[in-house]
DOLOLUM-639178 format. One record per residue (C-alpha): residue in three letters; x, y, z; residue number from 1. Coordinates in steps of 0.02 Angstrom, whole numbers. Layout:
<nodes>
@residuo->ala east->X north->Y up->Z num->NUM .
...
</nodes>
This chain:
<nodes>
@residuo->unk east->0 north->0 up->0 num->1 .
@residuo->unk east->133 north->125 up->47 num->2 .
@residuo->unk east->228 north->97 up->-115 num->3 .
@residuo->unk east->68 north->111 up->-218 num->4 .
@residuo->unk east->110 north->-52 up->-306 num->5 .
@residuo->unk east->-41 north->-139 up->-384 num->6 .
@residuo->unk east->63 north->-293 up->-426 num->7 .
@residuo->unk east->111 north->-309 up->-242 num->8 .
@residuo->unk east->-72 north->-297 up->-198 num->9 .
@residuo->unk east->-114 north->-441 up->-314 num->10 .
@residuo->unk east->26 north->-545 up->-237 num->11 .
@residuo->unk east->-35 north->-507 up->-62 num->12 .
@residuo->unk east->-213 north->-547 up->-112 num->13 .
@residuo->unk east->-163 north->-720 up->-174 num->14 .
@residuo->unk east->-66 north->-754 up->-13 num->15 .
@residuo->unk east->-209 north->-694 up->96 num->16 .
@residuo->unk east->-333 north->-813 up->14 num->17 .
@residuo->unk east->-249 north->-959 up->101 num->18 .
@residuo->unk east->-242 north->-881 up->273 num->19 .
@residuo->unk east->-358 north->-819 up->409 num->20 .
@residuo->unk east->-386 north->-664 up->303 num->21 .
@residuo->unk east->-475 north->-761 up->164 num->22 .
@residuo->unk east->-644 north->-680 up->194 num->23 .
@residuo->unk east->-568 north->-506 up->199 num->24 .
@residuo->unk east->-466 north->-544 up->42 num->25 .
@residuo->unk east->-621 north->-601 up->-54 num->26 .
@residuo->unk east->-707 north->-438 up->-10 num->27 .
@residuo->unk east->-557 north->-340 up->-73 num->28 .
@residuo->unk east->-554 north->-443 up->-231 num->29 .
@residuo->unk east->-734 north->-395 up->-269 num->30 .
@residuo->unk east->-681 north->-212 up->-257 num->31 .
@residuo->unk east->-519 north->-244 up->-350 num->32 .
@residuo->unk east->-546 north->-116 up->-489 num->33 .
@residuo->unk east->-576 north->27 up->-367 num->34 .
@residuo->unk east->-428 north->-25 up->-259 num->35 .
@residuo->unk east->-312 north->-31 up->-409 num->36 .
@residuo->unk east->-376 north->141 up->-463 num->37 .
@residuo->unk east->-334 north->207 up->-289 num->38 .
@residuo->unk east->-155 north->147 up->-314 num->39 .
@residuo->unk east->-140 north->234 up->-482 num->40 .
@residuo->unk east->-231 north->399 up->-454 num->41 .
@residuo->unk east->-144 north->546 up->-372 num->42 .
@residuo->unk east->-298 north->623 up->-289 num->43 .
@residuo->unk east->-377 north->573 up->-125 num->44 .
@residuo->unk east->-543 north->605 up->-39 num->45 .
@residuo->unk east->-461 north->595 up->132 num->46 .
@residuo->unk east->-482 north->779 up->178 num->47 .
@residuo->unk east->-666 north->777 up->130 num->48 .
@residuo->unk east->-697 north->617 up->228 num->49 .
@residuo->unk east->-615 north->699 up->380 num->50 .
@residuo->unk east->-732 north->848 up->371 num->51 .
@residuo->unk east->-885 north->736 up->354 num->52 .
@residuo->unk east->-827 north->632 up->503 num->53 .
@residuo->unk east->-805 north->791 up->607 num->54 .
@residuo->unk east->-980 north->853 up->562 num->55 .
@residuo->unk east->-1059 north->685 up->606 num->56 .
@residuo->unk east->-970 north->685 up->774 num->57 .
@residuo->unk east->-1039 north->858 up->814 num->58 .
@residuo->unk east->-1214 north->806 up->763 num->59 .
@residuo->unk east->-1205 north->650 up->873 num->60 .
@residuo->unk east->-1152 north->753 up->1024 num->61 .
@residuo->unk east->-1298 north->872 up->996 num->62 .
@residuo->unk east->-1430 north->738 up->969 num->63 .
@residuo->unk east->-1604 north->812 up->998 num->64 .
@residuo->unk east->-1543 north->992 up->1007 num->65 .
@residuo->unk east->-1473 north->1018 up->833 num->66 .
@residuo->unk east->-1563 north->1157 up->744 num->67 .
@residuo->unk east->-1478 north->1231 up->593 num->68 .
@residuo->unk east->-1416 north->1390 up->679 num->69 .
@residuo->unk east->-1345 north->1298 up->831 num->70 .
@residuo->unk east->-1262 north->1168 up->721 num->71 .
@residuo->unk east->-1182 north->1306 up->617 num->72 .
@residuo->unk east->-1112 north->1388 up->773 num->73 .
@residuo->unk east->-1040 north->1223 up->834 num->74 .
@residuo->unk east->-957 north->1186 up->667 num->75 .
@residuo->unk east->-881 north->1359 up->656 num->76 .
@residuo->unk east->-821 north->1352 up->837 num->77 .
@residuo->unk east->-715 north->1198 up->804 num->78 .
</nodes>
């Protein structure tokens, strides 16, 4: 993963099929095209995912009290 090597991923996937990770490996194999694209593309959605995670955390903490204006204040305060 760190070297962004799709061939290494395929090798690991074959090795994982015969281990305790077989179920996990089969799930990754089903999403193989998207995983290989993640190795090859230079862009990432990591920063966006982080912002969404932060917003969901704030909403969970405010459960039952979150009106739009209060939620906006909480997001801007952090």
